[in-house]
C-alpha positions as CSV (number, residue, x, y, z in Angstrom):
1,X,9.5,-84.2,5.0
2,X,12.1,-81.7,7.3
3,X,13.1,-80.2,4.5
4,X,9.9,-78.8,3.7
5,X,9.4,-78.2,7.3
6,X,12.2,-76.3,7.8
7,X,12.1,-74.5,4.5
8,X,8.5,-73.3,5.8
9,X,10.2,-72.4,9.2
10,X,12.5,-70.4,6.8
11,X,9.9,-68.6,5.2
12,X,7.1,-68.3,8.4
13,X,10.3,-65.9,9.4
14,X,11.0,-64.2,6.6
15,X,7.1,-63.2,6.1
16,X,7.6,-62.3,10.1
17,X,10.4,-59.9,9.5
18,X,9.5,-58.0,6.3
19,X,5.8,-57.6,8.3
20,X,7.8,-56.0,11.3
21,X,9.7,-54.0,8.8
22,X,7.1,-53.2,6.7
23,X,5.1,-52.4,10.1
24,X,8.0,-49.9,10.5
25,X,8.6,-48.4,7.7
26,X,4.9,-47.2,7.8
27,X,5.5,-45.8,10.7
28,X,8.6,-43.7,9.5
29,X,10.3,-46.2,11.3
30,X,13.8,-46.9,9.7
31,X,15.1,-50.0,11.6
32,X,18.0,-50.3,9.3
33,X,18.6,-47.0,9.9
34,X,21.0,-46.7,13.8
35,X,19.0,-44.3,16.6
36,X,19.7,-42.9,19.8
37,X,16.4,-43.3,21.4
38,X,15.9,-40.8,24.9
39,X,13.0,-40.1,27.5
40,X,10.5,-37.1,28.0
41,X,7.5,-36.6,29.8
42,X,4.9,-34.5,29.9
43,X,2.3,-33.3,31.7
44,X,-0.2,-32.9,28.2
45,X,1.1,-34.4,24.7
46,X,-1.8,-32.7,22.7
47,X,-3.1,-34.6,20.5
48,X,1.1,-36.1,19.8
49,X,0.9,-39.2,17.7
50,X,3.2,-42.6,18.0
51,X,5.6,-42.1,14.5
52,X,5.4,-38.2,14.5
53,X,8.3,-36.6,13.2
54,X,11.1,-34.9,15.6
55,X,12.0,-31.6,14.1
56,X,15.5,-29.4,15.0
57,X,15.2,-26.0,12.7
58,X,12.7,-27.7,10.6
59,X,14.7,-30.8,9.9
60,X,13.6,-33.8,10.4
61,X,16.1,-35.4,13.0
62,X,13.7,-38.3,14.6
63,X,10.5,-39.9,15.4
64,X,8.1,-40.6,18.1
65,X,8.2,-44.2,19.1
66,X,6.2,-44.6,22.0
67,X,3.9,-43.0,24.0
68,X,2.9,-44.0,27.7
69,X,1.1,-43.3,30.5
70,X,3.0,-42.8,33.8
71,X,1.1,-44.5,36.3
72,X,4.3,-44.1,39.3
73,X,3.8,-40.3,38.3
74,X,0.2,-39.6,37.9
75,X,-0.4,-36.6,35.6
76,X,2.8,-37.4,33.1
77,X,2.8,-38.8,30.1
78,X,6.3,-40.8,29.2
79,X,7.5,-39.8,25.0
80,X,9.9,-41.9,23.9
81,X,12.1,-40.4,21.3
82,X,14.1,-42.3,18.4
83,X,16.8,-39.7,17.6
84,X,19.2,-39.9,14.5
85,X,22.7,-41.3,16.1
86,X,25.3,-38.8,14.8
87,X,23.2,-36.4,16.6
88,X,23.8,-35.4,20.7
89,X,22.0,-33.5,22.9
90,X,23.6,-31.0,24.8
91,X,22.5,-30.9,28.3
92,X,19.7,-28.7,29.5
93,X,17.9,-29.5,25.7
94,X,13.9,-29.4,25.4
95,X,11.5,-31.2,23.8
96,X,8.4,-29.0,23.1
97,X,5.7,-30.2,21.4
98,X,4.8,-28.1,18.9
99,X,0.6,-28.3,17.0
100,X,0.0,-26.7,14.1
101,X,-3.4,-25.1,12.5
102,X,-4.5,-28.6,11.3
103,X,-3.9,-29.8,14.5
104,X,-0.8,-32.0,13.9
105,X,1.4,-32.1,16.6
106,X,5.4,-32.6,16.5
107,X,8.8,-32.7,18.7
108,X,11.0,-29.6,18.5
109,X,13.7,-29.5,19.7
110,X,15.4,-27.1,21.0
111,X,19.4,-27.6,21.8
112,X,20.7,-25.9,24.7
113,X,24.4,-23.9,24.4
114,X,26.2,-26.3,27.1
115,X,28.8,-27.8,26.5
116,X,28.0,-31.4,27.8
117,X,26.0,-33.8,26.4
118,X,22.8,-36.2,27.6
119,X,23.8,-39.9,27.6
120,X,21.6,-42.6,25.1
121,X,18.5,-43.0,27.4
122,X,18.3,-39.5,29.6
123,X,14.9,-37.9,30.3
124,X,15.1,-34.4,27.9
125,X,12.7,-31.3,29.6
126,X,9.3,-32.0,27.8
127,X,7.4,-28.3,27.5
128,X,4.3,-28.1,25.1
129,X,3.3,-25.0,22.9
130,X,0.1,-24.1,23.8
131,X,0.0,-23.4,19.7
132,X,-1.1,-21.2,17.0
133,X,-5.0,-21.1,18.3
134,X,-4.4,-20.8,21.6
135,X,-2.1,-17.6,21.2
136,X,-5.1,-16.9,19.5
137,X,-7.2,-17.4,22.2
138,X,-4.6,-15.3,25.1
139,X,-4.2,-12.9,22.8
140,X,-5.8,-11.6,20.4
141,X,-9.5,-12.2,22.4
142,X,-9.5,-9.7,24.9
143,X,-7.8,-7.3,22.4
144,X,-11.5,-8.4,20.8
145,X,-13.4,-8.4,23.8
146,X,-12.0,-4.4,24.3
147,X,-12.6,-3.6,21.1
148,X,-16.5,-5.0,21.4
149,X,-17.7,-2.4,23.7
150,X,-16.1,0.3,21.0
151,X,-18.0,-1.5,18.3
152,X,-20.9,-1.1,20.0
153,X,-20.6,2.8,20.9
154,X,-20.0,2.9,16.7
155,X,-23.0,1.1,15.6
156,X,-25.1,3.6,18.5
157,X,-23.6,6.4,16.6
158,X,-23.9,4.9,13.0
159,X,-27.9,4.3,13.7
160,X,-27.8,7.7,15.2
161,X,-26.3,9.3,12.7
162,X,-28.8,7.3,9.8
163,X,-31.8,7.9,12.5
164,X,-30.7,12.4,12.0
165,X,-33.9,13.5,10.0
166,X,-30.8,16.1,8.1
167,X,-28.8,13.0,6.7
168,X,-32.7,11.9,5.0
169,X,-33.1,15.6,4.2
170,X,-28.6,15.9,3.0
171,X,-29.7,12.7,0.7
172,X,-32.3,14.1,-1.0
173,X,-30.5,16.8,-2.0
174,X,-27.8,15.0,-3.4
175,X,-30.4,13.3,-5.0
176,X,-32.0,16.6,-6.2
177,X,-28.0,16.9,-7.2
178,X,-27.3,14.4,-9.2
179,X,-30.7,14.6,-11.7
180,X,-29.7,18.0,-12.0
181,X,-26.7,17.1,-13.0
182,X,-27.7,14.5,-15.4
183,X,-29.8,17.2,-17.3
184,X,-27.3,19.6,-17.8
185,X,-25.3,16.1,-19.6
186,X,-27.9,16.2,-21.6
187,X,-27.8,19.6,-22.9
188,X,-24.4,19.1,-23.5
189,X,-24.9,16.7,-25.8
190,X,-27.8,18.9,-27.1
191,X,-24.8,21.2,-27.0
192,X,-21.9,19.3,-28.4
193,X,-24.1,18.0,-31.2
194,X,-25.6,20.9,-32.4
195,X,-21.4,22.1,-32.8
196,X,-21.1,20.9,-36.7
197,X,-24.1,23.8,-37.8
198,X,-22.2,25.9,-35.4
199,X,-19.2,25.5,-36.9
200,X,-20.4,25.4,-40.6
201,X,-22.6,28.6,-39.4
202,X,-18.8,29.9,-38.8
203,X,-17.2,28.6,-41.5
204,X,-19.6,30.5,-43.7
205,X,-19.0,34.0,-42.0
206,X,-15.7,33.4,-42.9
207,X,-16.2,33.0,-46.4
208,X,-18.6,36.1,-46.0
209,X,-15.7,38.4,-44.0
210,X,-12.9,37.3,-46.8
211,X,-15.2,39.0,-49.2
212,X,-15.9,41.6,-47.1
213,X,-11.9,42.1,-46.5
214,X,-11.7,41.6,-50.0
215,X,-14.1,44.6,-51.0
216,X,-12.0,47.2,-48.2
217,X,-9.2,45.9,-50.0
218,X,-10.5,47.0,-53.2
219,X,-11.6,50.2,-52.4
220,X,-8.4,51.2,-50.0
221,X,-6.7,50.4,-53.5
222,X,-8.8,52.5,-55.7
223,X,-8.7,55.3,-53.1
224,X,-5.0,55.2,-53.4
225,X,-5.5,55.7,-57.3
226,X,-7.5,58.7,-56.8
227,X,-5.7,62.1,-57.2
228,X,-6.1,63.5,-53.5
229,X,-3.1,65.7,-53.7
230,X,-4.8,67.4,-56.6
231,X,-8.5,67.8,-55.1
232,X,-7.3,68.6,-51.6
233,X,-5.3,71.4,-53.4
234,X,-8.1,72.5,-55.3
235,X,-10.5,72.2,-51.8
236,X,-7.3,74.4,-50.1
237,X,-7.2,77.0,-53.0
238,X,-11.9,77.2,-52.5
239,X,-11.0,77.7,-49.2
240,X,-9.1,80.4,-49.8
241,X,-11.1,82.0,-52.0
242,X,-14.1,81.8,-49.5
243,X,-12.3,83.3,-47.1
244,X,-11.2,86.5,-49.1
245,X,-15.3,87.0,-50.4
246,X,-15.9,86.6,-46.5
247,X,-13.3,88.9,-45.6
248,X,-14.4,91.7,-48.5
249,X,-17.8,91.2,-47.3
250,X,-17.3,91.8,-43.6
251,X,-14.9,94.9,-44.9
252,X,-17.0,98.1,-45.0
253,X,-14.0,99.7,-47.5
254,X,-14.5,97.8,-49.6
255,X,-17.4,97.9,-52.8
256,X,-18.5,93.7,-51.3
257,X,-18.3,95.9,-47.8
258,X,-20.1,99.0,-49.0
259,X,-23.6,97.1,-50.8
260,X,-23.8,95.4,-47.1
261,X,-23.0,97.7,-44.9
262,X,-23.5,101.3,-46.5
263,X,-27.2,102.1,-45.9
264,X,-27.5,105.3,-48.5
265,X,-26.9,102.6,-51.2
266,X,-29.5,100.0,-50.4
267,X,-32.0,103.4,-49.8
268,X,-30.9,104.4,-53.0
269,X,-31.3,101.2,-54.5
270,X,-34.5,100.9,-52.9
271,X,-35.8,103.9,-54.7
272,X,-34.7,103.6,-58.2
273,X,-36.8,100.4,-57.7
274,X,-39.4,101.8,-56.4
275,X,-39.2,104.6,-58.8
276,X,-39.0,101.7,-62.1
277,X,-41.7,100.5,-60.3
278,X,-44.3,103.3,-60.6
279,X,-43.1,103.9,-64.3
280,X,-43.7,100.1,-65.5
281,X,-47.6,101.1,-64.0
282,X,-48.0,104.3,-65.1
283,X,-46.5,102.3,-68.6
284,X,-49.6,99.5,-68.6
285,X,-51.4,102.9,-67.6
286,X,-51.0,105.3,-70.4
287,X,-48.8,103.3,-73.2
288,X,-49.3,105.7,-75.6
289,X,-47.5,108.5,-74.0
290,X,-44.3,106.7,-74.0
291,X,-45.1,105.1,-77.3
292,X,-45.7,107.2,-80.7
293,X,-46.5,105.5,-83.4
294,X,-46.7,106.8,-87.2
295,X,-48.3,105.9,-90.8
296,X,-46.3,106.8,-93.6
């Protein structure tokens, strides 16, 4: 009976131990890993929770072991940090609570350059970072507040510009230009579509031009084969004869010149012609006088 009770007692103790270790493990506390404990006093923990990580240069070196209000020091909250036993904290180091964008708070250690170190259980300097949203509110909001009046002025100017009839007229003219451009593009497309026919006509004209060129070349060959030299010599000789004839006609001492320039010769010829004319008239009137017919 006693053995049974002892066994049950041992099992209960082991179960409690496992339960304690499991709860601490879920909290992120390794009960088998030795640690040093330090205290930090804050006026605002900014949402810090138990088992929140403690980091150094982004590396986890511990966690928040306990948080309690300091009733003997109103307005302050005491936080107990569990740090790796191998970590030595220089004097003057700070434990800063930092909150990310999701609202999760962590403790960031900022070690000093001191050669002296805190003893285990000492109280570190505690600070609370305002966080990203607080920095945005403090730094960005004043800038936004300064920009808002300028934006209001810009919107007013835009409204004035939009209400200006000149802008409306410009838009209408732009619509007209766009319409004309569209019509021009349509005409250009039509012109492009007629290019094949034009190219065909050009090819036909080219063929005709080639034929004309061939005919001109043939005529040139025929002209080249003609006796141009002898023709030019004959033409030159004829021109020389005409020149000599002209000189004879213009020379009053030559025979042709006398015929052209001597009035006496002209008058004699004229008288002779008149006499012949009278003779022919008289012959017609009195043929028996000039023709005698004898019958044998």
